[in-house]
MDAnalysis code that builds the backbone (N, CA, C; Angstrom):
import MDAnalysis as mda
import numpy as np

u = mda.Universe.empty(390, n_residues=130, atom_resindex=np.repeat(np.arange(130), 3), trajectory=True)
u.add_TopologyAttr("name", ["N", "CA", "C"] * 130)
u.add_TopologyAttr("resid", np.arange(1, 131))
u.add_TopologyAttr("resname", ["MET", "GLU", "TYR", "THR", "ALA", "LYS", "GLN", "PHE", "THR", "PRO", "GLN", "LEU", "GLU", "GLN", "HIS", "ILE", "HIS", "THR", "VAL", "GLU", "LYS", "SER", "MET", "GLN", "GLU", "LEU", "LEU", "LYS", "SER", "ILE", "TYR", "ALA", "GLN", "TYR", "LYS", "GLU", "ALA", "PHE", "GLU", "LYS", "LYS", "GLY", "MET", "GLU", "ILE", "SER", "VAL", "GLU", "VAL", "ILE", "ARG", "GLU", "GLY", "GLU", "ASN", "PRO", "PHE", "GLN", "PRO", "GLY", "TYR", "HIS", "VAL", "THR", "ILE", "GLN", "VAL", "GLY", "ILE", "LEU", "GLU", "LYS", "ASP", "GLU", "PHE", "LEU", "ASP", "SER", "LEU", "PHE", "ILE", "PRO", "ILE", "TRP", "HIS", "CYS", "VAL", "ARG", "THR", "PHE", "TRP", "GLY", "ILE", "ARG", "SER", "SER", "ARG", "LYS", "LEU", "PRO", "GLY", "SER", "LYS", "ILE", "THR", "GLY", "GLU", "LEU", "LEU", "GLU", "GLU", "THR", "GLU", "GLU", "GLU", "ILE", "THR", "LYS", "GLU", "VAL", "VAL", "GLY", "TYR", "LEU", "GLU", "MET", "GLN", "LEU", "GLU", "ASP"])
u.atoms.positions = np.array([
    [-0.477, 11.733, -5.539],
    [-0.936, 12.610, -6.573],
    [-2.227, 12.048, -7.156],
    [-3.193, 12.904, -7.380],
    [-4.484, 12.461, -7.894],
    [-4.527, 12.560, -9.413],
    [-5.136, 11.538, -10.031],
    [-5.279, 11.477, -11.479],
    [-6.750, 11.325, -11.834],
    [-7.175, 11.971, -12.912],
    [-8.535, 11.805, -13.416],
    [-8.522, 10.720, -14.485],
    [-9.708, 10.248, -14.854],
    [-9.807, 9.184, -15.856],
    [-9.147, 9.593, -17.173],
    [-9.173, 10.867, -17.506],
    [-8.544, 11.334, -18.747],
    [-7.025, 11.151, -18.714],
    [-6.461, 11.081, -17.519],
    [-5.012, 10.920, -17.367],
    [-4.588, 9.454, -17.264],
    [-5.548, 8.528, -17.294],
    [-5.237, 7.104, -17.215],
    [-4.662, 6.664, -18.564],
    [-3.367, 6.464, -18.606],
    [-2.668, 6.088, -19.836],
    [-1.892, 4.796, -19.610],
    [-1.469, 4.144, -20.685],
    [-0.612, 2.966, -20.521],
    [0.673, 3.295, -19.747],
    [1.186, 4.508, -19.921],
    [2.401, 4.907, -19.205],
    [2.139, 4.990, -17.699],
    [0.974, 5.523, -17.316],
    [0.629, 5.597, -15.898],
    [0.446, 4.197, -15.332],
    [-0.218, 3.329, -16.085],
    [-0.406, 1.950, -15.627],
    [0.946, 1.269, -15.409],
    [1.859, 1.460, -16.342],
    [3.205, 0.888, -16.208],
    [3.912, 1.456, -14.981],
    [3.756, 2.753, -14.760],
    [4.377, 3.398, -13.597],
    [3.813, 2.819, -12.293],
    [2.504, 2.602, -12.249],
    [1.868, 2.017, -11.061],
    [2.470, 0.643, -10.784],
    [2.567, -0.192, -11.825],
    [3.131, -1.540, -11.649],
    [4.609, -1.482, -11.255],
    [5.336, -0.520, -11.779],
    [6.748, -0.346, -11.418],
    [6.880, 0.025, -9.945],
    [6.025, 0.929, -9.479],
    [6.047, 1.322, -8.063],
    [5.705, 0.121, -7.188],
    [4.686, -0.658, -7.582],
    [4.316, -1.861, -6.826],
    [5.516, -2.797, -6.687],
    [6.184, -3.065, -7.799],
    [7.325, -3.993, -7.783],
    [8.480, -3.455, -6.950],
    [8.756, -2.165, -7.059],
    [9.863, -1.606, -6.274],
    [9.534, -1.645, -4.787],
    [8.265, -1.459, -4.431],
    [7.867, -1.550, -3.020],
    [8.004, -2.984, -2.519],
    [7.661, -3.962, -3.365],
    [7.821, -5.364, -2.974],
    [9.284, -5.682, -2.694],
    [10.176, -5.216, -3.542],
    [11.609, -5.446, -3.342],
    [12.104, -4.750, -2.074],
    [11.658, -3.538, -1.875],
    [12.027, -2.780, -0.678],
    [11.574, -3.516, 0.579],
    [10.339, -4.018, 0.562],
    [9.801, -4.712, 1.733],
    [10.518, -6.033, 1.995],
    [10.932, -6.730, 0.938],
    [11.707, -7.966, 1.123],
    [12.994, -7.670, 1.879],
    [13.636, -6.597, 1.508],
    [14.886, -6.191, 2.156],
    [14.655, -5.838, 3.626],
    [13.609, -5.084, 3.899],
    [13.298, -4.694, 5.280],
    [12.936, -5.924, 6.102],
    [12.161, -6.842, 5.509],
    [11.779, -8.070, 6.207],
    [13.020, -8.864, 6.609],
    [13.940, -9.042, 5.676],
    [15.169, -9.795, 5.959],
    [15.970, -9.135, 7.074],
    [15.946, -7.831, 7.115],
    [16.704, -7.072, 8.109],
    [16.110, -7.210, 9.518],
    [14.787, -7.348, 9.636],
    [14.136, -7.320, 10.949],
    [13.551, -8.653, 11.418],
    [13.527, -9.652, 10.565],
    [12.918, -10.939, 10.896],
    [13.472, -11.529, 12.193],
    [14.782, -11.621, 12.297],
    [15.408, -12.238, 13.479],
    [15.132, -11.466, 14.759],
    [15.171, -10.156, 14.694],
    [14.939, -9.340, 15.896],
    [13.548, -9.601, 16.464],
    [12.564, -9.773, 15.594],
    [11.206, -10.043, 16.070],
    [11.078, -11.476, 16.567],
    [11.752, -12.414, 15.915],
    [11.716, -13.806, 16.360],
    [12.308, -13.944, 17.755],
    [13.354, -13.179, 18.051],
    [13.959, -13.211, 19.385],
    [12.980, -12.749, 20.460],
    [12.029, -11.912, 20.087],
    [11.025, -11.425, 21.043],
    [9.757, -12.281, 21.009],
    [9.803, -13.401, 20.269],
    [8.649, -14.292, 20.192],
    [7.543, -13.769, 19.286],
    [7.906, -12.903, 18.358],
    [6.914, -12.336, 17.441],
    [7.345, -12.573, 16.000],
    [6.410, -12.359, 15.105],
    [6.695, -12.443, 13.677],
    [6.313, -11.119, 13.040],
    [6.906, -10.851, 11.891],
    [6.450, -9.695, 11.120],
    [5.930, -10.188, 9.777],
    [4.921, -9.514, 9.318],
    [4.353, -9.770, 8.003],
    [4.487, -8.471, 7.228],
    [5.233, -8.514, 6.149],
    [5.484, -7.314, 5.356],
    [5.145, -7.659, 3.915],
    [4.089, -7.040, 3.373],
    [3.685, -7.391, 2.016],
    [2.947, -6.262, 1.315],
    [2.846, -6.414, 0.016],
    [2.044, -5.508, -0.800],
    [0.749, -6.253, -1.105],
    [-0.370, -5.671, -0.713],
    [-1.678, -6.292, -0.922],
    [-2.354, -5.616, -2.109],
    [-2.813, -6.423, -3.038],
    [-3.483, -5.903, -4.228],
    [-4.911, -6.443, -4.275],
    [-5.871, -5.544, -4.469],
    [-7.265, -5.940, -4.650],
    [-7.711, -5.445, -6.015],
    [-8.220, -6.341, -6.824],
    [-8.685, -5.970, -8.152],
    [-7.693, -6.370, -9.226],
    [-8.141, -6.231, -10.476],
    [-7.326, -6.633, -11.623],
    [-6.799, -5.446, -12.420],
    [-7.649, -4.446, -12.620],
    [-7.309, -3.320, -13.485],
    [-7.091, -2.067, -12.646],
    [-5.910, -1.467, -12.697],
    [-5.632, -0.288, -11.873],
    [-6.573, 0.888, -12.121],
    [-7.250, 0.884, -13.269],
    [-8.118, 2.008, -13.602],
    [-9.599, 1.711, -13.375],
    [-9.901, 0.616, -12.710],
    [-11.281, 0.295, -12.363],
    [-11.524, 0.621, -10.894],
    [-12.652, 1.265, -10.588],
    [-12.955, 1.547, -9.174],
    [-12.895, 0.264, -8.347],
    [-12.314, 0.375, -7.181],
    [-12.162, -0.783, -6.302],
    [-10.763, -1.377, -6.329],
    [-9.952, -0.984, -7.306],
    [-8.580, -1.481, -7.360],
    [-7.765, -0.726, -6.317],
    [-7.118, -1.478, -5.438],
    [-6.307, -0.876, -4.378],
    [-5.001, -1.649, -4.249],
    [-3.931, -0.931, -4.016],
    [-2.640, -1.548, -3.709],
    [-2.134, -0.870, -2.446],
    [-1.846, -1.679, -1.425],
    [-1.466, -1.150, -0.121],
    [-0.291, -1.929, 0.445],
    [0.615, -1.213, 1.088],
    [1.681, -1.855, 1.855],
    [1.101, -2.179, 3.224],
    [1.267, -3.432, 3.654],
    [0.834, -3.818, 4.994],
    [2.033, -4.359, 5.760],
    [2.249, -3.789, 6.925],
    [3.287, -4.264, 7.827],
    [2.562, -4.687, 9.095],
    [2.613, -5.975, 9.397],
    [1.895, -6.486, 10.555],
    [2.824, -7.133, 11.560],
    [2.447, -7.017, 12.819],
    [3.178, -7.656, 13.909],
    [2.275, -8.762, 14.447],
    [2.797, -9.988, 14.477],
    [2.018, -11.131, 14.934],
    [2.671, -11.770, 16.150],
    [1.821, -12.240, 17.038],
    [2.277, -13.029, 18.180],
    [1.322, -14.196, 18.301],
    [1.858, -15.408, 18.225],
    [1.048, -16.623, 18.241],
    [-0.028, -16.573, 17.155],
    [0.371, -16.196, 15.953],
    [-0.492, -16.123, 14.767],
    [-1.665, -15.149, 14.879],
    [-1.596, -14.223, 15.807],
    [-2.629, -13.189, 15.924],
    [-1.988, -11.828, 15.714],
    [-2.661, -11.006, 14.903],
    [-2.140, -9.663, 14.656],
    [-2.238, -8.822, 15.916],
    [-1.119, -8.194, 16.280],
    [-1.101, -7.271, 17.409],
    [-1.280, -5.839, 16.926],
    [-0.676, -5.545, 15.793],
    [-0.715, -4.181, 15.279],
    [-0.362, -4.212, 13.798],
    [-0.833, -3.211, 13.062],
    [-0.543, -3.133, 11.632],
    [-0.334, -1.698, 11.194],
    [0.460, -1.554, 10.169],
    [0.680, -0.271, 9.503],
    [0.252, -0.456, 8.054],
    [-0.565, 0.457, 7.559],
    [-1.022, 0.409, 6.175],
    [-0.592, 1.681, 5.462],
    [0.008, 1.522, 4.291],
    [0.420, 2.661, 3.470],
    [-0.148, 2.436, 2.069],
    [-1.124, 3.247, 1.659],
    [-1.689, 3.067, 0.318],
    [-0.695, 3.471, -0.773],
    [-0.595, 2.640, -1.807],
    [0.261, 2.946, -2.951],
    [-0.593, 3.572, -4.056],
    [-1.684, 2.913, -4.405],
    [-2.589, 3.398, -5.448],
    [-3.996, 2.938, -5.108],
    [-4.955, 3.795, -5.318],
    [-6.340, 3.360, -5.244],
    [-7.157, 4.122, -6.271],
    [-8.135, 3.431, -6.823],
    [-9.000, 3.987, -7.850],
    [-10.426, 3.953, -7.307],
    [-11.102, 5.088, -7.360],
    [-12.459, 5.185, -6.813],
    [-13.380, 5.929, -7.780],
    [-14.668, 5.677, -7.605],
    [-15.694, 6.423, -8.317],
    [-16.336, 7.355, -7.297],
    [-16.492, 8.610, -7.673],
    [-17.132, 9.577, -6.781],
    [-18.266, 10.289, -7.505],
    [-19.228, 10.703, -6.722],
    [-20.338, 11.505, -7.217],
    [-20.450, 12.701, -6.297],
    [-20.119, 13.866, -6.815],
    [-20.082, 15.116, -6.048],
    [-19.163, 14.996, -4.843],
    [-18.039, 14.323, -5.021],
    [-17.042, 14.203, -3.970],
    [-17.277, 13.079, -2.982],
    [-18.376, 12.347, -3.148],
    [-18.702, 11.237, -2.241],
    [-18.467, 9.929, -2.988],
    [-17.776, 8.996, -2.353],
    [-17.508, 7.706, -2.994],
    [-18.820, 6.993, -3.305],
    [-18.844, 6.372, -4.464],
    [-20.036, 5.658, -4.908],
    [-19.608, 4.363, -5.581],
    [-20.324, 3.300, -5.315],
    [-20.022, 2.031, -5.975],
    [-20.843, 1.898, -7.262],
    [-21.840, 2.768, -7.422],
    [-22.702, 2.704, -8.604],
    [-22.274, 3.728, -9.647],
    [-22.495, 3.371, -10.897],
    [-22.165, 4.277, -12.001],
    [-23.343, 5.233, -12.194],
    [-23.242, 6.386, -11.579],
    [-24.295, 7.389, -11.669],
    [-23.925, 8.422, -12.733],
    [-24.918, 8.997, -13.411],
    [-24.603, 10.066, -14.365],
    [-23.882, 11.211, -13.641],
    [-22.760, 11.628, -14.184],
    [-21.990, 12.700, -13.561],
    [-20.937, 12.221, -12.581],
    [-20.904, 10.910, -12.322],
    [-19.876, 10.398, -11.405],
    [-18.527, 10.406, -12.118],
    [-17.463, 10.451, -11.330],
    [-16.111, 10.529, -11.874],
    [-15.254, 9.414, -11.293],
    [-14.335, 8.942, -12.106],
    [-13.365, 7.948, -11.638],
    [-12.029, 8.661, -11.485],
    [-11.431, 8.488, -10.315],
    [-10.120, 9.077, -10.061],
    [-9.217, 8.033, -9.411],
    [-7.942, 8.277, -9.509],
    [-6.960, 7.415, -8.863],
    [-5.965, 8.275, -8.118],
    [-5.441, 7.720, -7.036],
    [-4.437, 8.462, -6.271],
    [-3.215, 7.584, -6.080],
    [-2.062, 8.142, -6.432],
    [-0.793, 7.422, -6.359],
    [0.060, 7.979, -5.229],
    [0.706, 7.087, -4.528],
    [1.621, 7.437, -3.452],
    [2.621, 8.486, -3.915],
    [2.786, 9.528, -3.128],
    [3.727, 10.588, -3.484],
    [5.064, 10.446, -2.761],
    [5.130, 9.589, -1.751],
    [6.352, 9.447, -0.966],
    [7.427, 8.699, -1.758],
    [8.664, 9.030, -1.489],
    [9.790, 8.352, -2.134],
    [10.072, 7.031, -1.413],
    [10.892, 6.195, -2.036],
    [11.294, 4.939, -1.386],
    [11.988, 5.227, -0.065],
    [12.778, 6.269, -0.037],
    [13.486, 6.641, 1.189],
    [12.496, 6.999, 2.303],
    [11.452, 7.736, 1.963],
    [10.448, 8.113, 2.966],
    [9.659, 6.902, 3.442],
    [9.338, 5.990, 2.521],
    [8.630, 4.759, 2.887],
    [9.515, 3.914, 3.791],
    [10.777, 3.774, 3.436],
    [11.716, 3.013, 4.265],
    [11.770, 3.596, 5.665],
    [11.881, 4.892, 5.755],
    [11.950, 5.562, 7.052],
    [10.679, 5.306, 7.872],
    [9.524, 5.363, 7.221],
    [8.257, 5.137, 7.919],
    [8.130, 3.697, 8.405],
    [8.445, 2.738, 7.533],
    [8.322, 1.322, 7.898],
    [9.351, 0.951, 8.963],
    [10.595, 1.357, 8.788],
    [11.651, 1.053, 9.761],
    [11.337, 1.721, 11.098],
    [10.864, 2.948, 11.064],
    [10.476, 3.640, 12.298],
    [9.384, 2.894, 13.037],
    [8.405, 2.394, 12.283],
    [7.310, 1.618, 12.872],
    [7.840, 0.328, 13.500],
    [8.700, -0.388, 12.773],
    [9.248, -1.644, 13.296],
    [10.119, -1.408, 14.522],
    [10.937, -0.372, 14.494],
    [11.779, -0.041, 15.653],
    [10.912, 0.264, 16.873],
    [9.826, 0.998, 16.657],
    [8.919, 1.335, 17.753],
    [8.290, 0.062, 18.337],
    [7.942, -0.893, 17.467],
    [7.344, -2.144, 17.935],
    [8.353, -2.984, 18.711],
    [9.609, -2.929, 18.318],
    [10.642, -3.676, 19.039],
    [10.896, -3.097, 20.425],
    [10.681, -1.792, 20.590],
    [10.891, -1.143, 21.888],
    [9.837, -1.529, 22.909],
    [8.616, -1.803, 22.429],
    [7.510, -2.110, 23.367],
    [7.739, -3.381, 24.137],
])
């Protein structure tokens, strides 16, 4: 769901952090469930929430779920699912500069935990089949 700067409230910030934390807990559970299966195939999985930036309402702040498959410490494949990102746009084009008329917007993941679980587990199952 997309939010404009006028909708950036303390409640939204709290909700963003709550979603981040619930995704971290979800990923810990999935990691524990699949760690051994990948180790048996000589691979590792990396499952984490990556955060860039300090303030969720500043352009450049991004929170993403990363699920990576490693073999001998090299990434073979990755799945990225954005949770929240905040950008500045000028006439619909991303801009890193504060131009007159530019807008700051944020987009929050709309998928439920169940849908995220299904996507991540489906990805891991597919990697185990290869």
